[in-house]
Residue frames relative to the residue before (quaternion, step in Angstrom):
aa qw qx qy qz dx dy dz
M 1.0000 0.0000 0.0000 0.0000 0.00 0.00 0.00
Q 0.4215 -0.6887 0.5291 0.2610 3.53 -1.23 0.50
Q 0.6757 -0.5134 0.3453 0.4008 3.53 -1.25 0.36
A 0.5240 0.6500 -0.4071 0.3704 3.60 1.20 -0.46
S 0.6203 0.5512 -0.3418 0.4411 3.60 1.18 -0.47
L 0.6989 0.3622 -0.2564 0.5609 3.60 1.29 -0.04
P 0.2390 -0.8135 0.5122 0.1368 3.63 0.07 1.26
R 0.6382 -0.5457 0.3813 0.3868 3.55 -1.21 0.53
S 0.6314 0.5374 -0.3439 0.4408 3.58 0.99 -0.78
T 0.6496 0.5041 -0.3108 0.4767 3.57 1.05 -0.78
L 0.6415 0.5228 -0.3221 0.4598 3.57 0.96 -0.86
F 0.6350 0.5271 -0.3206 0.4649 3.59 1.02 -0.81
L 0.6926 0.4715 -0.2845 0.4659 3.59 0.86 -0.94
L 0.6310 0.5161 -0.3362 0.4715 3.58 1.07 -0.66
A 0.6190 0.5199 -0.3373 0.4825 3.58 1.08 -0.69
M 0.6341 0.5187 -0.3206 0.4755 3.58 1.06 -0.77
A 0.6427 0.5178 -0.3190 0.4660 3.57 1.01 -0.81
C 0.6169 0.5318 -0.3368 0.4725 3.58 1.04 -0.77
A 0.6402 0.5368 -0.3182 0.4480 3.57 0.99 -0.86
M 0.7047 0.4656 -0.2734 0.4602 3.58 0.81 -0.99
A 0.6414 0.5275 -0.3318 0.4475 3.59 1.05 -0.69
V 0.7361 0.4306 -0.2478 0.4596 3.57 0.72 -1.06
A 0.5282 0.6500 -0.4072 0.3643 3.61 1.15 -0.50
N 0.6049 0.6165 -0.3512 0.3615 3.57 1.06 -0.73
I 0.7066 0.4366 -0.2861 0.4778 3.61 1.08 -0.51
Y 0.7012 0.4518 -0.2673 0.4825 3.59 1.28 -0.06
Y 0.4472 0.6970 -0.4632 0.3156 3.61 1.19 -0.18
N 0.7016 0.5086 -0.2908 0.4056 3.60 0.94 -0.80
Q 0.5402 0.6826 -0.4076 0.2758 3.63 1.08 -0.53
P 0.7153 0.3937 -0.2940 0.4969 3.69 0.79 -0.75
L 0.6904 0.5107 -0.2574 0.4429 3.58 1.25 -0.44
L 0.3791 0.7783 -0.4568 0.2049 3.59 1.28 -0.14
A 0.6606 0.5047 -0.3184 0.4555 3.58 0.90 -0.89
L 0.6600 0.5062 -0.3019 0.4658 3.60 0.94 -0.91
M 0.6709 0.5052 -0.3014 0.4514 3.57 0.89 -0.94
G 0.6661 0.4952 -0.3023 0.4687 3.58 0.95 -0.83
E 0.6570 0.5301 -0.3078 0.4389 3.57 0.92 -0.92
S 0.6410 0.5440 -0.3368 0.4240 3.60 1.01 -0.75
F 0.7372 0.3202 -0.2118 0.5560 3.59 1.26 -0.31
G 0.5582 -0.6539 0.3619 0.3604 3.57 1.26 0.41
R 0.4818 0.6687 -0.4279 0.3709 3.58 1.14 0.64
N 0.4516 -0.6883 0.4987 0.2714 3.56 -1.13 0.68
A 0.7548 -0.4182 0.2641 0.4308 3.54 -1.35 0.11
E 0.6362 0.5425 -0.3433 0.4280 3.59 0.98 -0.79
H 0.6714 0.4725 -0.2911 0.4911 3.58 1.01 -0.82
S 0.6057 0.5687 -0.3576 0.4265 3.60 1.04 -0.71
G 0.6104 0.5718 -0.3459 0.4252 3.57 1.07 -0.69
Q 0.5574 0.6129 -0.3879 0.4039 3.59 1.20 -0.45
I 0.5723 0.5981 -0.3825 0.4105 3.59 1.13 -0.59
A 0.6880 0.4603 -0.2746 0.4893 3.57 0.90 -0.94
T 0.6393 0.5444 -0.3311 0.4305 3.58 1.00 -0.80
V 0.7061 0.4457 -0.2857 0.4702 3.62 0.79 -0.93
T 0.5845 0.5623 -0.3756 0.4484 3.59 1.14 -0.55
Q 0.6928 0.4622 -0.2754 0.4801 3.57 0.91 -0.91
M 0.6282 0.5135 -0.3395 0.4759 3.59 1.05 -0.66
G 0.6242 0.5260 -0.3288 0.4750 3.57 1.06 -0.73
Y 0.6327 0.5323 -0.3200 0.4625 3.55 1.03 -0.82
A 0.6477 0.5148 -0.3162 0.4642 3.58 0.93 -0.88
L 0.6580 0.4922 -0.3075 0.4798 3.59 0.98 -0.81
G 0.6332 0.5344 -0.3245 0.4563 3.58 1.05 -0.77
L 0.6050 0.5463 -0.3440 0.4661 3.55 1.08 -0.72
L 0.6891 0.4822 -0.2748 0.4659 3.56 0.93 -0.91
M 0.7099 0.4753 -0.2588 0.4508 3.59 1.01 -0.81
F 0.8286 0.3150 -0.1125 0.4489 3.55 0.78 -1.08
V 0.6604 0.5569 -0.3381 0.3734 3.60 0.84 -0.90
P 0.6333 0.5258 -0.3692 0.4314 3.69 0.89 -0.67
L 0.5908 0.5978 -0.3648 0.4005 3.58 1.15 -0.59
G 0.5306 0.6336 -0.4012 0.3950 3.58 1.26 -0.27
D 0.6409 0.4970 -0.3242 0.4869 3.59 1.25 -0.33
L 0.7435 0.4273 -0.1953 0.4758 3.58 1.25 -0.41
F 0.7948 0.2312 -0.1040 0.5513 3.59 1.11 -0.69
D 0.6736 -0.4636 0.3858 0.4272 3.53 -1.34 0.21
R 0.4138 -0.7498 0.4590 0.2363 3.58 -0.56 1.16
R 0.6194 0.5524 -0.3596 0.4264 3.60 1.01 -0.68
K 0.6638 0.4897 -0.3079 0.4741 3.60 0.94 -0.83
L 0.6366 0.5267 -0.3221 0.4621 3.57 1.01 -0.81
L 0.6765 0.4874 -0.2848 0.4730 3.58 0.95 -0.89
T 0.5976 0.5537 -0.3564 0.4575 3.59 1.10 -0.64
F 0.6526 0.5107 -0.3047 0.4695 3.57 0.92 -0.92
L 0.6864 0.4992 -0.2935 0.4399 3.59 0.85 -0.96
A 0.6405 0.5204 -0.3354 0.4543 3.60 0.98 -0.78
L 0.6672 0.4897 -0.3003 0.4742 3.59 0.96 -0.84
A 0.6722 0.4953 -0.2978 0.4627 3.59 0.92 -0.88
N 0.6571 0.5071 -0.3181 0.4580 3.58 1.00 -0.76
G 0.6248 0.5285 -0.3366 0.4659 3.58 1.03 -0.73
A 0.6515 0.5051 -0.3104 0.4733 3.57 0.99 -0.83
S 0.6402 0.5280 -0.3223 0.4555 3.59 1.01 -0.80
A 0.6259 0.5372 -0.3351 0.4554 3.58 1.03 -0.77
L 0.6493 0.5084 -0.3171 0.4684 3.58 1.02 -0.75
V 0.6225 0.5238 -0.3402 0.4715 3.60 1.08 -0.66
V 0.6083 0.5296 -0.3471 0.4786 3.60 1.05 -0.74
A 0.6718 0.5177 -0.2998 0.4368 3.58 0.86 -0.98
A 0.7580 0.3798 -0.1959 0.4927 3.59 1.05 -0.73
A 0.3287 0.7895 -0.4799 0.1959 3.62 1.27 0.01
P 0.2839 -0.8015 0.5036 0.1529 3.63 -0.63 1.09
S 0.7900 0.1503 -0.0779 0.5893 3.60 1.24 -0.31
F 0.6585 -0.5076 0.3675 0.4168 3.56 -1.27 0.27
A 0.6193 0.5418 -0.3461 0.4508 3.59 1.04 -0.71
W 0.6524 0.4956 -0.3060 0.4849 3.57 0.99 -0.83
L 0.6236 0.5462 -0.3354 0.4475 3.57 1.03 -0.77
L 0.6569 0.4997 -0.3106 0.4716 3.58 0.95 -0.84
L 0.6559 0.5086 -0.3119 0.4624 3.59 0.94 -0.86
A 0.6824 0.4838 -0.2871 0.4667 3.57 0.88 -0.96
S 0.6302 0.5294 -0.3329 0.4602 3.59 1.05 -0.73
A 0.6273 0.5230 -0.3303 0.4731 3.58 1.06 -0.74
L 0.6538 0.4991 -0.3058 0.4795 3.60 1.01 -0.80
L 0.6102 0.5470 -0.3429 0.4592 3.57 1.08 -0.72
G 0.6720 0.4754 -0.2891 0.4888 3.56 0.97 -0.85
L 0.6204 0.5829 -0.3288 0.4091 3.57 0.99 -0.90
T 0.7887 0.3342 -0.1485 0.4942 3.58 0.95 -0.92
A 0.5587 0.6366 -0.3712 0.3805 3.60 1.27 0.16
V 0.4644 0.7474 -0.3801 0.2851 3.59 1.27 0.30
S 0.2986 0.8052 -0.4817 0.1746 3.61 1.23 0.17
A 0.6207 0.5666 -0.3571 0.4076 3.61 0.94 -0.81
Q 0.6984 0.4807 -0.2773 0.4519 3.58 1.00 -0.78
I 0.6029 0.4635 -0.3670 0.5356 3.57 1.32 0.14
I 0.6227 0.5506 -0.3283 0.4488 3.57 1.10 -0.73
I 0.6617 0.5346 -0.3235 0.4144 3.62 0.87 -0.92
P 0.6805 0.4458 -0.3189 0.4864 3.67 0.79 -0.78
A 0.6045 0.5596 -0.3583 0.4393 3.60 1.08 -0.67
A 0.6780 0.4819 -0.2873 0.4749 3.57 1.01 -0.81
T 0.6758 0.4903 -0.3098 0.4549 3.60 0.92 -0.82
A 0.5720 0.6079 -0.3783 0.4003 3.59 1.17 -0.46
V 0.7433 0.3227 -0.2059 0.5487 3.61 1.19 -0.45
T 0.5873 0.5493 -0.3600 0.4731 3.57 1.21 0.60
D 0.4060 -0.7095 0.5102 0.2673 3.60 -0.91 0.83
S 0.6761 -0.5445 0.3244 0.3758 3.56 -1.21 0.57
A 0.6268 0.5720 -0.3446 0.4016 3.61 1.05 -0.67
S 0.7807 0.2889 -0.1558 0.5317 3.59 1.10 -0.61
R 0.3637 0.7637 -0.4753 0.2421 3.59 1.25 0.12
G 0.6431 0.5338 -0.3324 0.4371 3.59 0.94 -0.83
A 0.6563 0.5109 -0.3131 0.4586 3.59 0.99 -0.83
V 0.6522 0.5028 -0.3155 0.4715 3.60 0.99 -0.80
I 0.6395 0.5041 -0.3246 0.4812 3.59 0.96 -0.85
G 0.6419 0.5339 -0.3232 0.4454 3.58 0.98 -0.84
T 0.6486 0.5112 -0.3173 0.4663 3.58 1.01 -0.81
L 0.6764 0.4789 -0.2985 0.4733 3.59 0.91 -0.86
L 0.6436 0.4952 -0.3227 0.4862 3.58 1.09 -0.64
S 0.5393 0.5687 -0.4046 0.4712 3.58 1.23 -0.35
G 0.6209 0.5304 -0.3289 0.4743 3.55 1.11 -0.72
L 0.6376 0.5115 -0.3243 0.4761 3.57 1.01 -0.78
S 0.6343 0.5178 -0.3262 0.4723 3.58 1.00 -0.81
A 0.6453 0.5138 -0.3154 0.4692 3.56 1.00 -0.85
G 0.6254 0.5448 -0.3381 0.4447 3.57 1.07 -0.71
L 0.6332 0.5144 -0.3212 0.4810 3.57 1.02 -0.79
L 0.6578 0.5168 -0.2944 0.4621 3.55 0.91 -1.01
F 0.6819 0.5051 -0.2693 0.4554 3.53 0.84 -1.11
A 0.6804 0.5184 -0.2993 0.4227 3.57 0.83 -1.02
R 0.7231 0.4533 -0.2620 0.4506 3.56 0.74 -1.03
T 0.6692 0.4960 -0.3055 0.4613 3.57 0.96 -0.84
L 0.6831 0.4841 -0.2874 0.4652 3.57 0.87 -0.96
S 0.6975 0.4830 -0.2999 0.4362 3.59 0.79 -0.95
G 0.6095 0.5496 -0.3554 0.4473 3.58 1.07 -0.65
A 0.6878 0.4740 -0.2785 0.4740 3.57 0.92 -0.93
V 0.6792 0.4834 -0.2953 0.4667 3.59 0.84 -0.96
G 0.6574 0.5243 -0.3126 0.4419 3.58 0.94 -0.86
D 0.6593 0.5128 -0.3046 0.4578 3.58 1.01 -0.81
I 0.7419 0.4225 -0.2249 0.4696 3.58 0.97 -0.87
W 0.8386 0.1832 -0.0484 0.5107 3.59 0.74 -1.07
G 0.5930 -0.5795 0.3730 0.4165 3.60 1.22 -0.11
W 0.6330 -0.5921 0.3513 0.3542 3.55 -1.16 0.60
R 0.6023 0.5770 -0.3734 0.4061 3.61 1.04 -0.60
T 0.6173 0.5567 -0.3421 0.4383 3.58 1.03 -0.78
M 0.6112 0.5747 -0.3544 0.4130 3.57 1.01 -0.78
F 0.7116 0.4522 -0.2778 0.4604 3.60 0.91 -0.77
V 0.5453 0.5437 -0.4027 0.4948 3.58 1.26 -0.22
V 0.6253 0.5207 -0.3212 0.4844 3.58 1.03 -0.83
A 0.6327 0.5397 -0.3291 0.4473 3.59 0.98 -0.84
A 0.6371 0.5268 -0.3291 0.4564 3.59 1.00 -0.78
V 0.6474 0.5133 -0.3131 0.4684 3.59 1.00 -0.82
L 0.6569 0.5199 -0.3106 0.4491 3.59 0.96 -0.86
N 0.5857 0.5732 -0.3720 0.4360 3.58 1.15 -0.47
L 0.5849 0.5574 -0.3741 0.4551 3.59 1.18 -0.43
V 0.6207 0.5197 -0.3336 0.4831 3.58 1.07 -0.74
L 0.6279 0.5325 -0.3198 0.4690 3.57 0.99 -0.87
L 0.6262 0.5623 -0.3283 0.4289 3.57 0.98 -0.86
F 0.6817 0.4874 -0.2908 0.4616 3.60 0.88 -0.92
I 0.6505 0.5180 -0.3278 0.4485 3.60 0.98 -0.78
V 0.7115 0.4634 -0.2892 0.4421 3.59 0.74 -0.97
R 0.6471 0.5150 -0.3325 0.4533 3.59 1.05 -0.63
G 0.7652 0.4010 -0.2048 0.4601 3.58 1.06 -0.69
R 0.8236 0.3055 -0.1133 0.4641 3.60 1.05 -0.68
V 0.5107 0.6191 -0.4563 0.3844 3.64 1.11 -0.19
P 0.4997 -0.6787 0.4388 0.3115 3.63 -0.72 1.02
A 0.4534 -0.6678 0.5206 0.2785 3.54 -1.01 0.88
H 0.0192 -0.7960 0.6046 0.0230 3.56 -1.10 0.59
K 0.4113 -0.6887 0.5443 0.2455 3.52 -1.18 0.65
V 0.3562 -0.7404 0.5316 0.2058 3.56 -0.67 1.12
T 0.1159 -0.8195 0.5605 0.0265 3.57 -0.60 1.18
Q 0.5533 0.6162 -0.3963 0.3963 3.58 1.23 -0.32
K 0.1772 -0.8060 0.5603 0.0716 3.61 -0.83 0.99
Q 0.5188 0.6725 -0.4064 0.3368 3.59 1.26 -0.12
S 0.5789 -0.5767 0.4479 0.3629 3.56 -1.28 0.35
I 0.6668 -0.4802 0.3711 0.4326 3.55 -1.30 0.24
G 0.6387 0.5366 -0.3277 0.4436 3.59 0.98 -0.83
A 0.6707 0.4866 -0.2922 0.4774 3.56 0.95 -0.90
L 0.6050 0.5633 -0.3503 0.4404 3.56 1.09 -0.73
F 0.7074 0.4455 -0.2708 0.4772 3.57 0.87 -0.92
L 0.6126 0.5328 -0.3531 0.4650 3.60 1.08 -0.60
S 0.6146 0.5646 -0.3473 0.4276 3.57 1.13 -0.63
L 0.5083 0.6334 -0.4274 0.3972 3.59 1.22 -0.30
W 0.6552 0.5057 -0.3125 0.4661 3.58 0.97 -0.85
T 0.6181 0.5445 -0.3425 0.4518 3.57 1.04 -0.76
L 0.6508 0.5124 -0.3136 0.4643 3.57 0.97 -0.85
I 0.6427 0.5152 -0.3257 0.4643 3.59 0.95 -0.84
R 0.7003 0.4966 -0.2655 0.4387 3.56 0.91 -0.97
T 0.7891 0.3731 -0.1686 0.4580 3.59 0.95 -0.87
E 0.7304 0.4170 -0.2320 0.4887 3.61 1.20 -0.29
P 0.2090 -0.8065 0.5405 0.1172 3.65 -0.05 1.21
V 0.5868 0.5668 -0.3728 0.4420 3.60 1.10 -0.61
L 0.6429 0.5180 -0.3092 0.4719 3.57 1.01 -0.83
R 0.6591 0.5166 -0.3198 0.4432 3.60 0.88 -0.90
R 0.6927 0.4716 -0.2894 0.4626 3.58 0.84 -0.94
A 0.6451 0.5169 -0.3215 0.4619 3.59 0.96 -0.84
S 0.6655 0.5151 -0.3037 0.4468 3.59 0.96 -0.86
L 0.6675 0.4828 -0.3001 0.4809 3.59 0.95 -0.83
T 0.6283 0.5209 -0.3312 0.4736 3.57 1.05 -0.74
G 0.6567 0.5085 -0.3044 0.4663 3.57 0.95 -0.87
F 0.5815 0.5755 -0.3561 0.4514 3.59 1.08 -0.77
C 0.7194 0.4595 -0.2566 0.4534 3.58 0.78 -1.04
F 0.6319 0.5323 -0.3365 0.4518 3.59 0.97 -0.80
F 0.7419 0.4108 -0.2510 0.4667 3.57 0.76 -0.99
A 0.5527 0.5742 -0.3986 0.4538 3.59 1.18 -0.38
A 0.6546 0.4957 -0.3065 0.4814 3.57 0.96 -0.87
F 0.6492 0.5280 -0.3053 0.4545 3.57 0.92 -0.97
S 0.7290 0.4459 -0.2437 0.4586 3.59 0.82 -1.01
S 0.5648 0.5757 -0.3999 0.4356 3.59 1.14 -0.45
L 0.6449 0.5028 -0.3102 0.4847 3.58 1.14 -0.63
W 0.7540 0.4043 -0.2305 0.4634 3.57 0.65 -1.10
G 0.6542 0.5314 -0.3197 0.4328 3.59 1.07 -0.58
T 0.7491 0.3450 -0.2010 0.5286 3.59 1.24 -0.35
L 0.4296 0.7465 -0.4364 0.2604 3.57 1.28 -0.24
A 0.6724 0.5170 -0.3145 0.4263 3.58 0.79 -1.03
E 0.6519 0.5196 -0.3123 0.4555 3.58 0.98 -0.85
L 0.7004 0.4918 -0.2775 0.4365 3.59 0.85 -0.96
V 0.7787 0.3791 -0.2066 0.4553 3.59 0.73 -1.01
S 0.6023 0.5498 -0.3781 0.4382 3.62 1.21 -0.19
E 0.6605 0.4831 -0.2965 0.4923 3.58 1.29 -0.25
P 0.6350 -0.5006 0.3984 0.4330 3.63 -1.23 0.32
P 0.5662 -0.1214 -0.8101 -0.0915 1.57 -2.18 1.21
L 0.5822 0.6172 -0.3824 0.3659 3.64 1.16 -0.20
S 0.0074 0.8634 -0.5042 -0.0139 3.61 0.97 -0.90
L 0.1841 0.8183 -0.5205 0.1600 3.59 0.82 0.99
S 0.4898 -0.6467 0.5027 0.2985 3.57 -1.23 0.58
V 0.6857 -0.4692 0.3493 0.4333 3.58 -1.30 0.17
T 0.6368 0.5212 -0.3289 0.4633 3.60 0.99 -0.80
Q 0.6600 0.5005 -0.3078 0.4681 3.57 0.94 -0.84
I 0.6333 0.5165 -0.3294 0.4730 3.58 1.02 -0.77
G 0.6587 0.5174 -0.3031 0.4545 3.57 0.96 -0.88
S 0.6314 0.5568 -0.3360 0.4224 3.58 1.08 -0.71
F 0.5035 0.6280 -0.4341 0.4046 3.59 1.22 -0.23
G 0.5403 0.6378 -0.3896 0.3868 3.55 1.22 -0.45
L 0.5626 0.6125 -0.3809 0.4041 3.58 1.20 -0.48
V 0.5251 0.6190 -0.4140 0.4120 3.57 1.22 -0.36
G 0.5567 0.6298 -0.3725 0.3934 3.56 1.22 -0.49
I 0.4563 0.6652 -0.4552 0.3770 3.59 1.26 -0.16
A 0.5855 0.5880 -0.3703 0.4174 3.59 1.08 -0.69
G 0.7022 0.4417 -0.2636 0.4923 3.58 0.85 -0.94
L 0.6048 0.5708 -0.3419 0.4376 3.56 1.10 -0.76
L 0.7133 0.4412 -0.2487 0.4844 3.57 0.90 -0.94
A 0.6976 0.5048 -0.2762 0.4269 3.57 1.03 -0.75
S 0.5556 0.6743 -0.3891 0.2918 3.61 1.04 -0.72
P 0.6761 0.4740 -0.3346 0.4542 3.68 0.78 -0.82
Y 0.6535 0.5056 -0.3159 0.4665 3.60 1.03 -0.76
I 0.6093 0.5345 -0.3461 0.4725 3.56 1.08 -0.70
G 0.6439 0.5305 -0.3162 0.4516 3.57 0.98 -0.86
R 0.6649 0.4860 -0.3025 0.4798 3.58 0.96 -0.84
A 0.6233 0.5394 -0.3409 0.4520 3.59 1.05 -0.72
V 0.6409 0.5117 -0.3225 0.4726 3.58 1.04 -0.77
D 0.6418 0.5170 -0.3210 0.4667 3.59 1.03 -0.79
R 0.7336 0.4430 -0.2290 0.4616 3.57 1.02 -0.85
W 0.7896 0.2022 -0.0954 0.5715 3.57 0.99 -0.87
H 0.6862 -0.4765 0.3482 0.4253 3.57 -1.28 -0.09
A 0.5424 -0.6438 0.4352 0.3191 3.57 -0.96 0.90
K 0.5967 0.5800 -0.3618 0.4204 3.60 1.07 -0.70
A 0.6557 0.5134 -0.3153 0.4550 3.60 0.94 -0.87
V 0.6573 0.5009 -0.3089 0.4708 3.58 0.99 -0.82
T 0.6297 0.5319 -0.3298 0.4602 3.59 1.04 -0.75
L 0.6707 0.4885 -0.2962 0.4731 3.59 0.92 -0.88
F 0.6012 0.5441 -0.3495 0.4695 3.57 1.07 -0.70
G 0.6641 0.4996 -0.3008 0.4679 3.58 0.93 -0.89
A 0.6408 0.5306 -0.3247 0.4499 3.58 0.99 -0.81
M 0.6472 0.5169 -0.3208 0.4594 3.59 1.00 -0.78
L 0.6220 0.5314 -0.3398 0.4640 3.60 1.07 -0.70
V 0.6706 0.4913 -0.2962 0.4703 3.58 0.93 -0.90
L 0.6326 0.5333 -0.3260 0.4573 3.59 0.98 -0.83
L 0.6486 0.5092 -0.3081 0.4745 3.58 0.96 -0.88
A 0.6445 0.5470 -0.3228 0.4257 3.57 0.94 -0.89
F 0.7250 0.4288 -0.2604 0.4720 3.59 0.78 -0.96
A 0.5767 0.5519 -0.3793 0.4678 3.58 1.17 -0.46
L 0.6457 0.5163 -0.3149 0.4661 3.60 0.99 -0.82
I 0.6364 0.5320 -0.3279 0.4521 3.59 0.98 -0.84
G 0.6896 0.4762 -0.2805 0.4679 3.59 0.98 -0.79
L 0.6944 0.4835 -0.2737 0.4573 3.57 1.03 -0.81
V 0.7892 0.1388 -0.0619 0.5951 3.60 1.06 -0.76
P 0.0371 -0.8471 0.5301 0.0072 3.62 0.38 1.18
A 0.8408 0.2222 -0.1601 0.4669 3.55 -1.34 0.43
S 0.4970 0.6063 -0.4584 0.4187 3.58 1.03 0.80
I 0.4365 -0.7109 0.4864 0.2599 3.59 -0.65 1.11
T 0.6603 0.5218 -0.3142 0.4393 3.59 0.89 -0.93
V 0.6796 0.4761 -0.2850 0.4799 3.57 0.85 -0.99
L 0.6424 0.5343 -0.3269 0.4416 3.58 0.97 -0.83
L 0.6509 0.5146 -0.3155 0.4604 3.59 0.96 -0.84
V 0.6505 0.5007 -0.3114 0.4788 3.58 0.96 -0.88
A 0.6680 0.5116 -0.2994 0.4498 3.58 0.90 -0.96
M 0.6551 0.5153 -0.3169 0.4527 3.58 0.95 -0.83
A 0.6347 0.5167 -0.3274 0.4722 3.59 1.03 -0.75
L 0.6567 0.5102 -0.3065 0.4630 3.58 0.97 -0.86
V 0.6483 0.5116 -0.3136 0.4686 3.58 0.97 -0.86
D 0.6530 0.5260 -0.3155 0.4444 3.57 0.96 -0.86
I 0.6857 0.4643 -0.2828 0.4840 3.59 0.86 -0.95
G 0.6508 0.5251 -0.3156 0.4485 3.57 0.97 -0.84
N 0.6539 0.5092 -0.3084 0.4670 3.56 0.96 -0.87
R 0.6393 0.5183 -0.3182 0.4705 3.59 1.01 -0.81
S 0.6208 0.5474 -0.3448 0.4427 3.59 1.00 -0.78
G 0.6754 0.4854 -0.2878 0.4748 3.55 0.94 -0.88
M 0.6569 0.5342 -0.3069 0.4347 3.57 0.96 -0.88
V 0.6812 0.4811 -0.2962 0.4656 3.60 0.80 -1.01
S 0.6640 0.5146 -0.3048 0.4487 3.59 0.91 -0.92
N 0.6835 0.4915 -0.2907 0.4548 3.57 0.86 -0.95
Q 0.6894 0.4681 -0.2966 0.4665 3.58 0.89 -0.88
H 0.5816 0.5567 -0.3739 0.4604 3.60 1.08 -0.62
N 0.6713 0.5068 -0.2959 0.4527 3.59 0.94 -0.87
I 0.7268 0.4425 -0.2739 0.4482 3.59 0.77 -0.95
Y 0.6473 0.5162 -0.3377 0.4478 3.62 1.04 -0.63
S 0.6142 0.5456 -0.3469 0.4524 3.59 1.25 -0.22
L 0.5682 0.6566 -0.3613 0.3399 3.59 1.26 -0.23
S 0.8078 -0.1146 0.1283 0.5638 3.62 0.78 -0.98
E 0.4052 -0.7381 0.4891 0.2275 3.56 -0.63 1.13
N 0.7260 0.4517 -0.2448 0.4572 3.60 0.98 -0.80
A 0.7309 0.3963 -0.2293 0.5061 3.60 1.23 -0.14
R 0.2718 0.8145 -0.4903 0.1492 3.59 1.18 0.35
S 0.6497 0.5109 -0.3355 0.4521 3.61 0.92 -0.80
R 0.6806 0.4795 -0.2938 0.4697 3.59 0.96 -0.82
L 0.6170 0.5270 -0.3422 0.4738 3.58 1.04 -0.72
N 0.6626 0.4988 -0.2971 0.4733 3.55 0.97 -0.90
T 0.5950 0.5717 -0.3496 0.4438 3.57 1.09 -0.73
L 0.7073 0.4723 -0.2717 0.4504 3.55 0.71 -1.09
Y 0.6506 0.5080 -0.3189 0.4657 3.56 0.97 -0.83
M 0.7359 0.4414 -0.2521 0.4472 3.58 0.74 -1.03
V 0.5587 0.5624 -0.4015 0.4587 3.61 1.13 -0.45
C 0.6619 0.4822 -0.2982 0.4902 3.58 0.91 -0.91
Y 0.6300 0.5626 -0.3251 0.4253 3.56 0.97 -0.90
F 0.7674 0.3657 -0.2116 0.4823 3.59 0.76 -0.98
L 0.5355 0.5406 -0.4245 0.4908 3.58 1.19 -0.19
G 0.5990 0.5393 -0.3406 0.4841 3.55 1.15 -0.63
G 0.6442 0.5256 -0.3186 0.4553 3.57 1.00 -0.84
A 0.6646 0.4904 -0.3008 0.4768 3.57 0.93 -0.90
S 0.6511 0.5108 -0.3121 0.4667 3.59 1.01 -0.81
G 0.6567 0.5185 -0.3095 0.4519 3.56 0.96 -0.86
T 0.6451 0.5130 -0.3147 0.4708 3.57 1.02 -0.83
A 0.6787 0.4968 -0.2922 0.4552 3.58 0.90 -0.93
V 0.6874 0.4609 -0.2833 0.4845 3.59 0.85 -0.97
G 0.6402 0.5388 -0.3233 0.4420 3.57 0.98 -0.84
S 0.6444 0.5242 -0.3218 0.4543 3.58 0.98 -0.85
I 0.6570 0.5011 -0.3078 0.4718 3.58 0.98 -0.84
M 0.6920 0.4868 -0.2779 0.4549 3.59 0.87 -0.97
V 0.6475 0.4981 -0.3222 0.4784 3.58 1.01 -0.77
G 0.6315 0.5339 -0.3320 0.4539 3.58 1.02 -0.75
A 0.7247 0.4346 -0.2363 0.4796 3.57 1.07 -0.74
M 0.8457 0.1556 -0.0136 0.5102 3.59 0.91 -0.94
G 0.4697 -0.7025 0.4382 0.3065 3.61 1.21 0.13
W 0.8500 -0.1087 0.1022 0.5052 3.56 -1.07 -0.85
V 0.6323 0.5287 -0.3355 0.4562 3.59 1.01 -0.75
G 0.6235 0.5391 -0.3321 0.4585 3.58 1.05 -0.73
L 0.6288 0.5197 -0.3234 0.4794 3.58 1.05 -0.78
S 0.6485 0.5326 -0.3102 0.4466 3.56 0.93 -0.94
L 0.6884 0.4840 -0.2849 0.4591 3.58 0.84 -0.96
T 0.6168 0.5516 -0.3435 0.4442 3.58 1.06 -0.74
G 0.6968 0.4759 -0.2745 0.4611 3.57 0.80 -1.02
I 0.6504 0.5156 -0.3143 0.4609 3.58 0.95 -0.87
G 0.6488 0.5368 -0.3225 0.4323 3.58 0.93 -0.87
F 0.6902 0.4769 -0.2873 0.4622 3.58 0.83 -0.96
I 0.7165 0.4588 -0.2851 0.4414 3.60 0.80 -0.93
L 0.5824 0.5593 -0.3834 0.4485 3.61 1.14 -0.44
V 0.6182 0.5266 -0.3454 0.4703 3.59 1.05 -0.68
A 0.6393 0.5186 -0.3207 0.4684 3.60 0.99 -0.84
T 0.6445 0.5301 -0.3167 0.4510 3.57 1.00 -0.83
V 0.6503 0.5077 -0.3123 0.4710 3.58 0.95 -0.87
L 0.6238 0.5486 -0.3371 0.4430 3.60 0.98 -0.81
Q 0.7041 0.4501 -0.2673 0.4798 3.58 0.99 -0.81
L 0.6544 0.5197 -0.3213 0.4455 3.59 0.97 -0.78
T 0.6996 0.4338 -0.2683 0.5003 3.59 1.14 -0.55
N 0.5319 0.6106 -0.4026 0.4268 3.58 1.32 0.11
R 0.2224 -0.8158 0.5235 0.1045 3.60 -0.49 1.16
R 0.5101 0.6554 -0.4252 0.3597 3.58 1.24 -0.03
């Protein structure tokens, strides 16, 4: 099919749906200190909330996204929107820290709708414009990050963190209406069983070197990205900056950089080689973490670094997804599953390592964490002869 089968209004609404879906795993980031304090936990324990959310998301990718190749995507997305709304309410009502961790994992587990929407959109898009469509949908993901962090910081400061997750449950109803009305219909051609479908994931890993390299690169990019966002609240809430929750949440506005850049990144991938765009993104991330280490605890430097990390991460994401979606038309949901599982395992790893390094070395520890992960991504691309 040609791109004409996906009207601009539909593409816009699908990007909005991606934003609302992915926002659910980022609402907690500006609120980590508040959430931990309400249960008498310190900053190191508070970081576990973000970690289990991302681990839940990775598991959800593995459990639910492959089913998009086997079942009606609209019905699958309907179930996920309802389950995610219910999970948000459980987070809001959590009576203990253990319950909060469990509910946060469930919230991440059911927040994977965007990764079903993206393959659905690319299925009705020709190869010449696929990068631009992916870039637009990733703009929605960028908007979701921006929206989530900014909104949750403000709501948490005024009404408390529990209220934010009630709001999240309500927003899932909006997501429900969009996916039921605008996700492109598709004819299920797969005849294999669910067991065979999941076993085919291993076959894809074994036979597709492009997928393996893209997944490892994505792991490293998002590990670097998450090491920053997973430790930000702890670093800037302490002296000498001592920022409030609302101020921390407002850092999410830096995501406008990635939001504006994503469509251009997509066009660059369509026009030039994806490898070049990935390396460009890696250099931006490397520069950002070097600045954080050289000029720590500076609001100006931090804002610049966050913008660079956001654009760099988007560059890697668009390039990697462009590569994997070119591999097999009938396996796009499974290809996306494998890539995004690695991607969010990278996020969980980056948050965990970043928390340890920041606890030991502060801003310098954050800098070294980000530099280490992105250097591995750079080596992976430099050794790629494709």
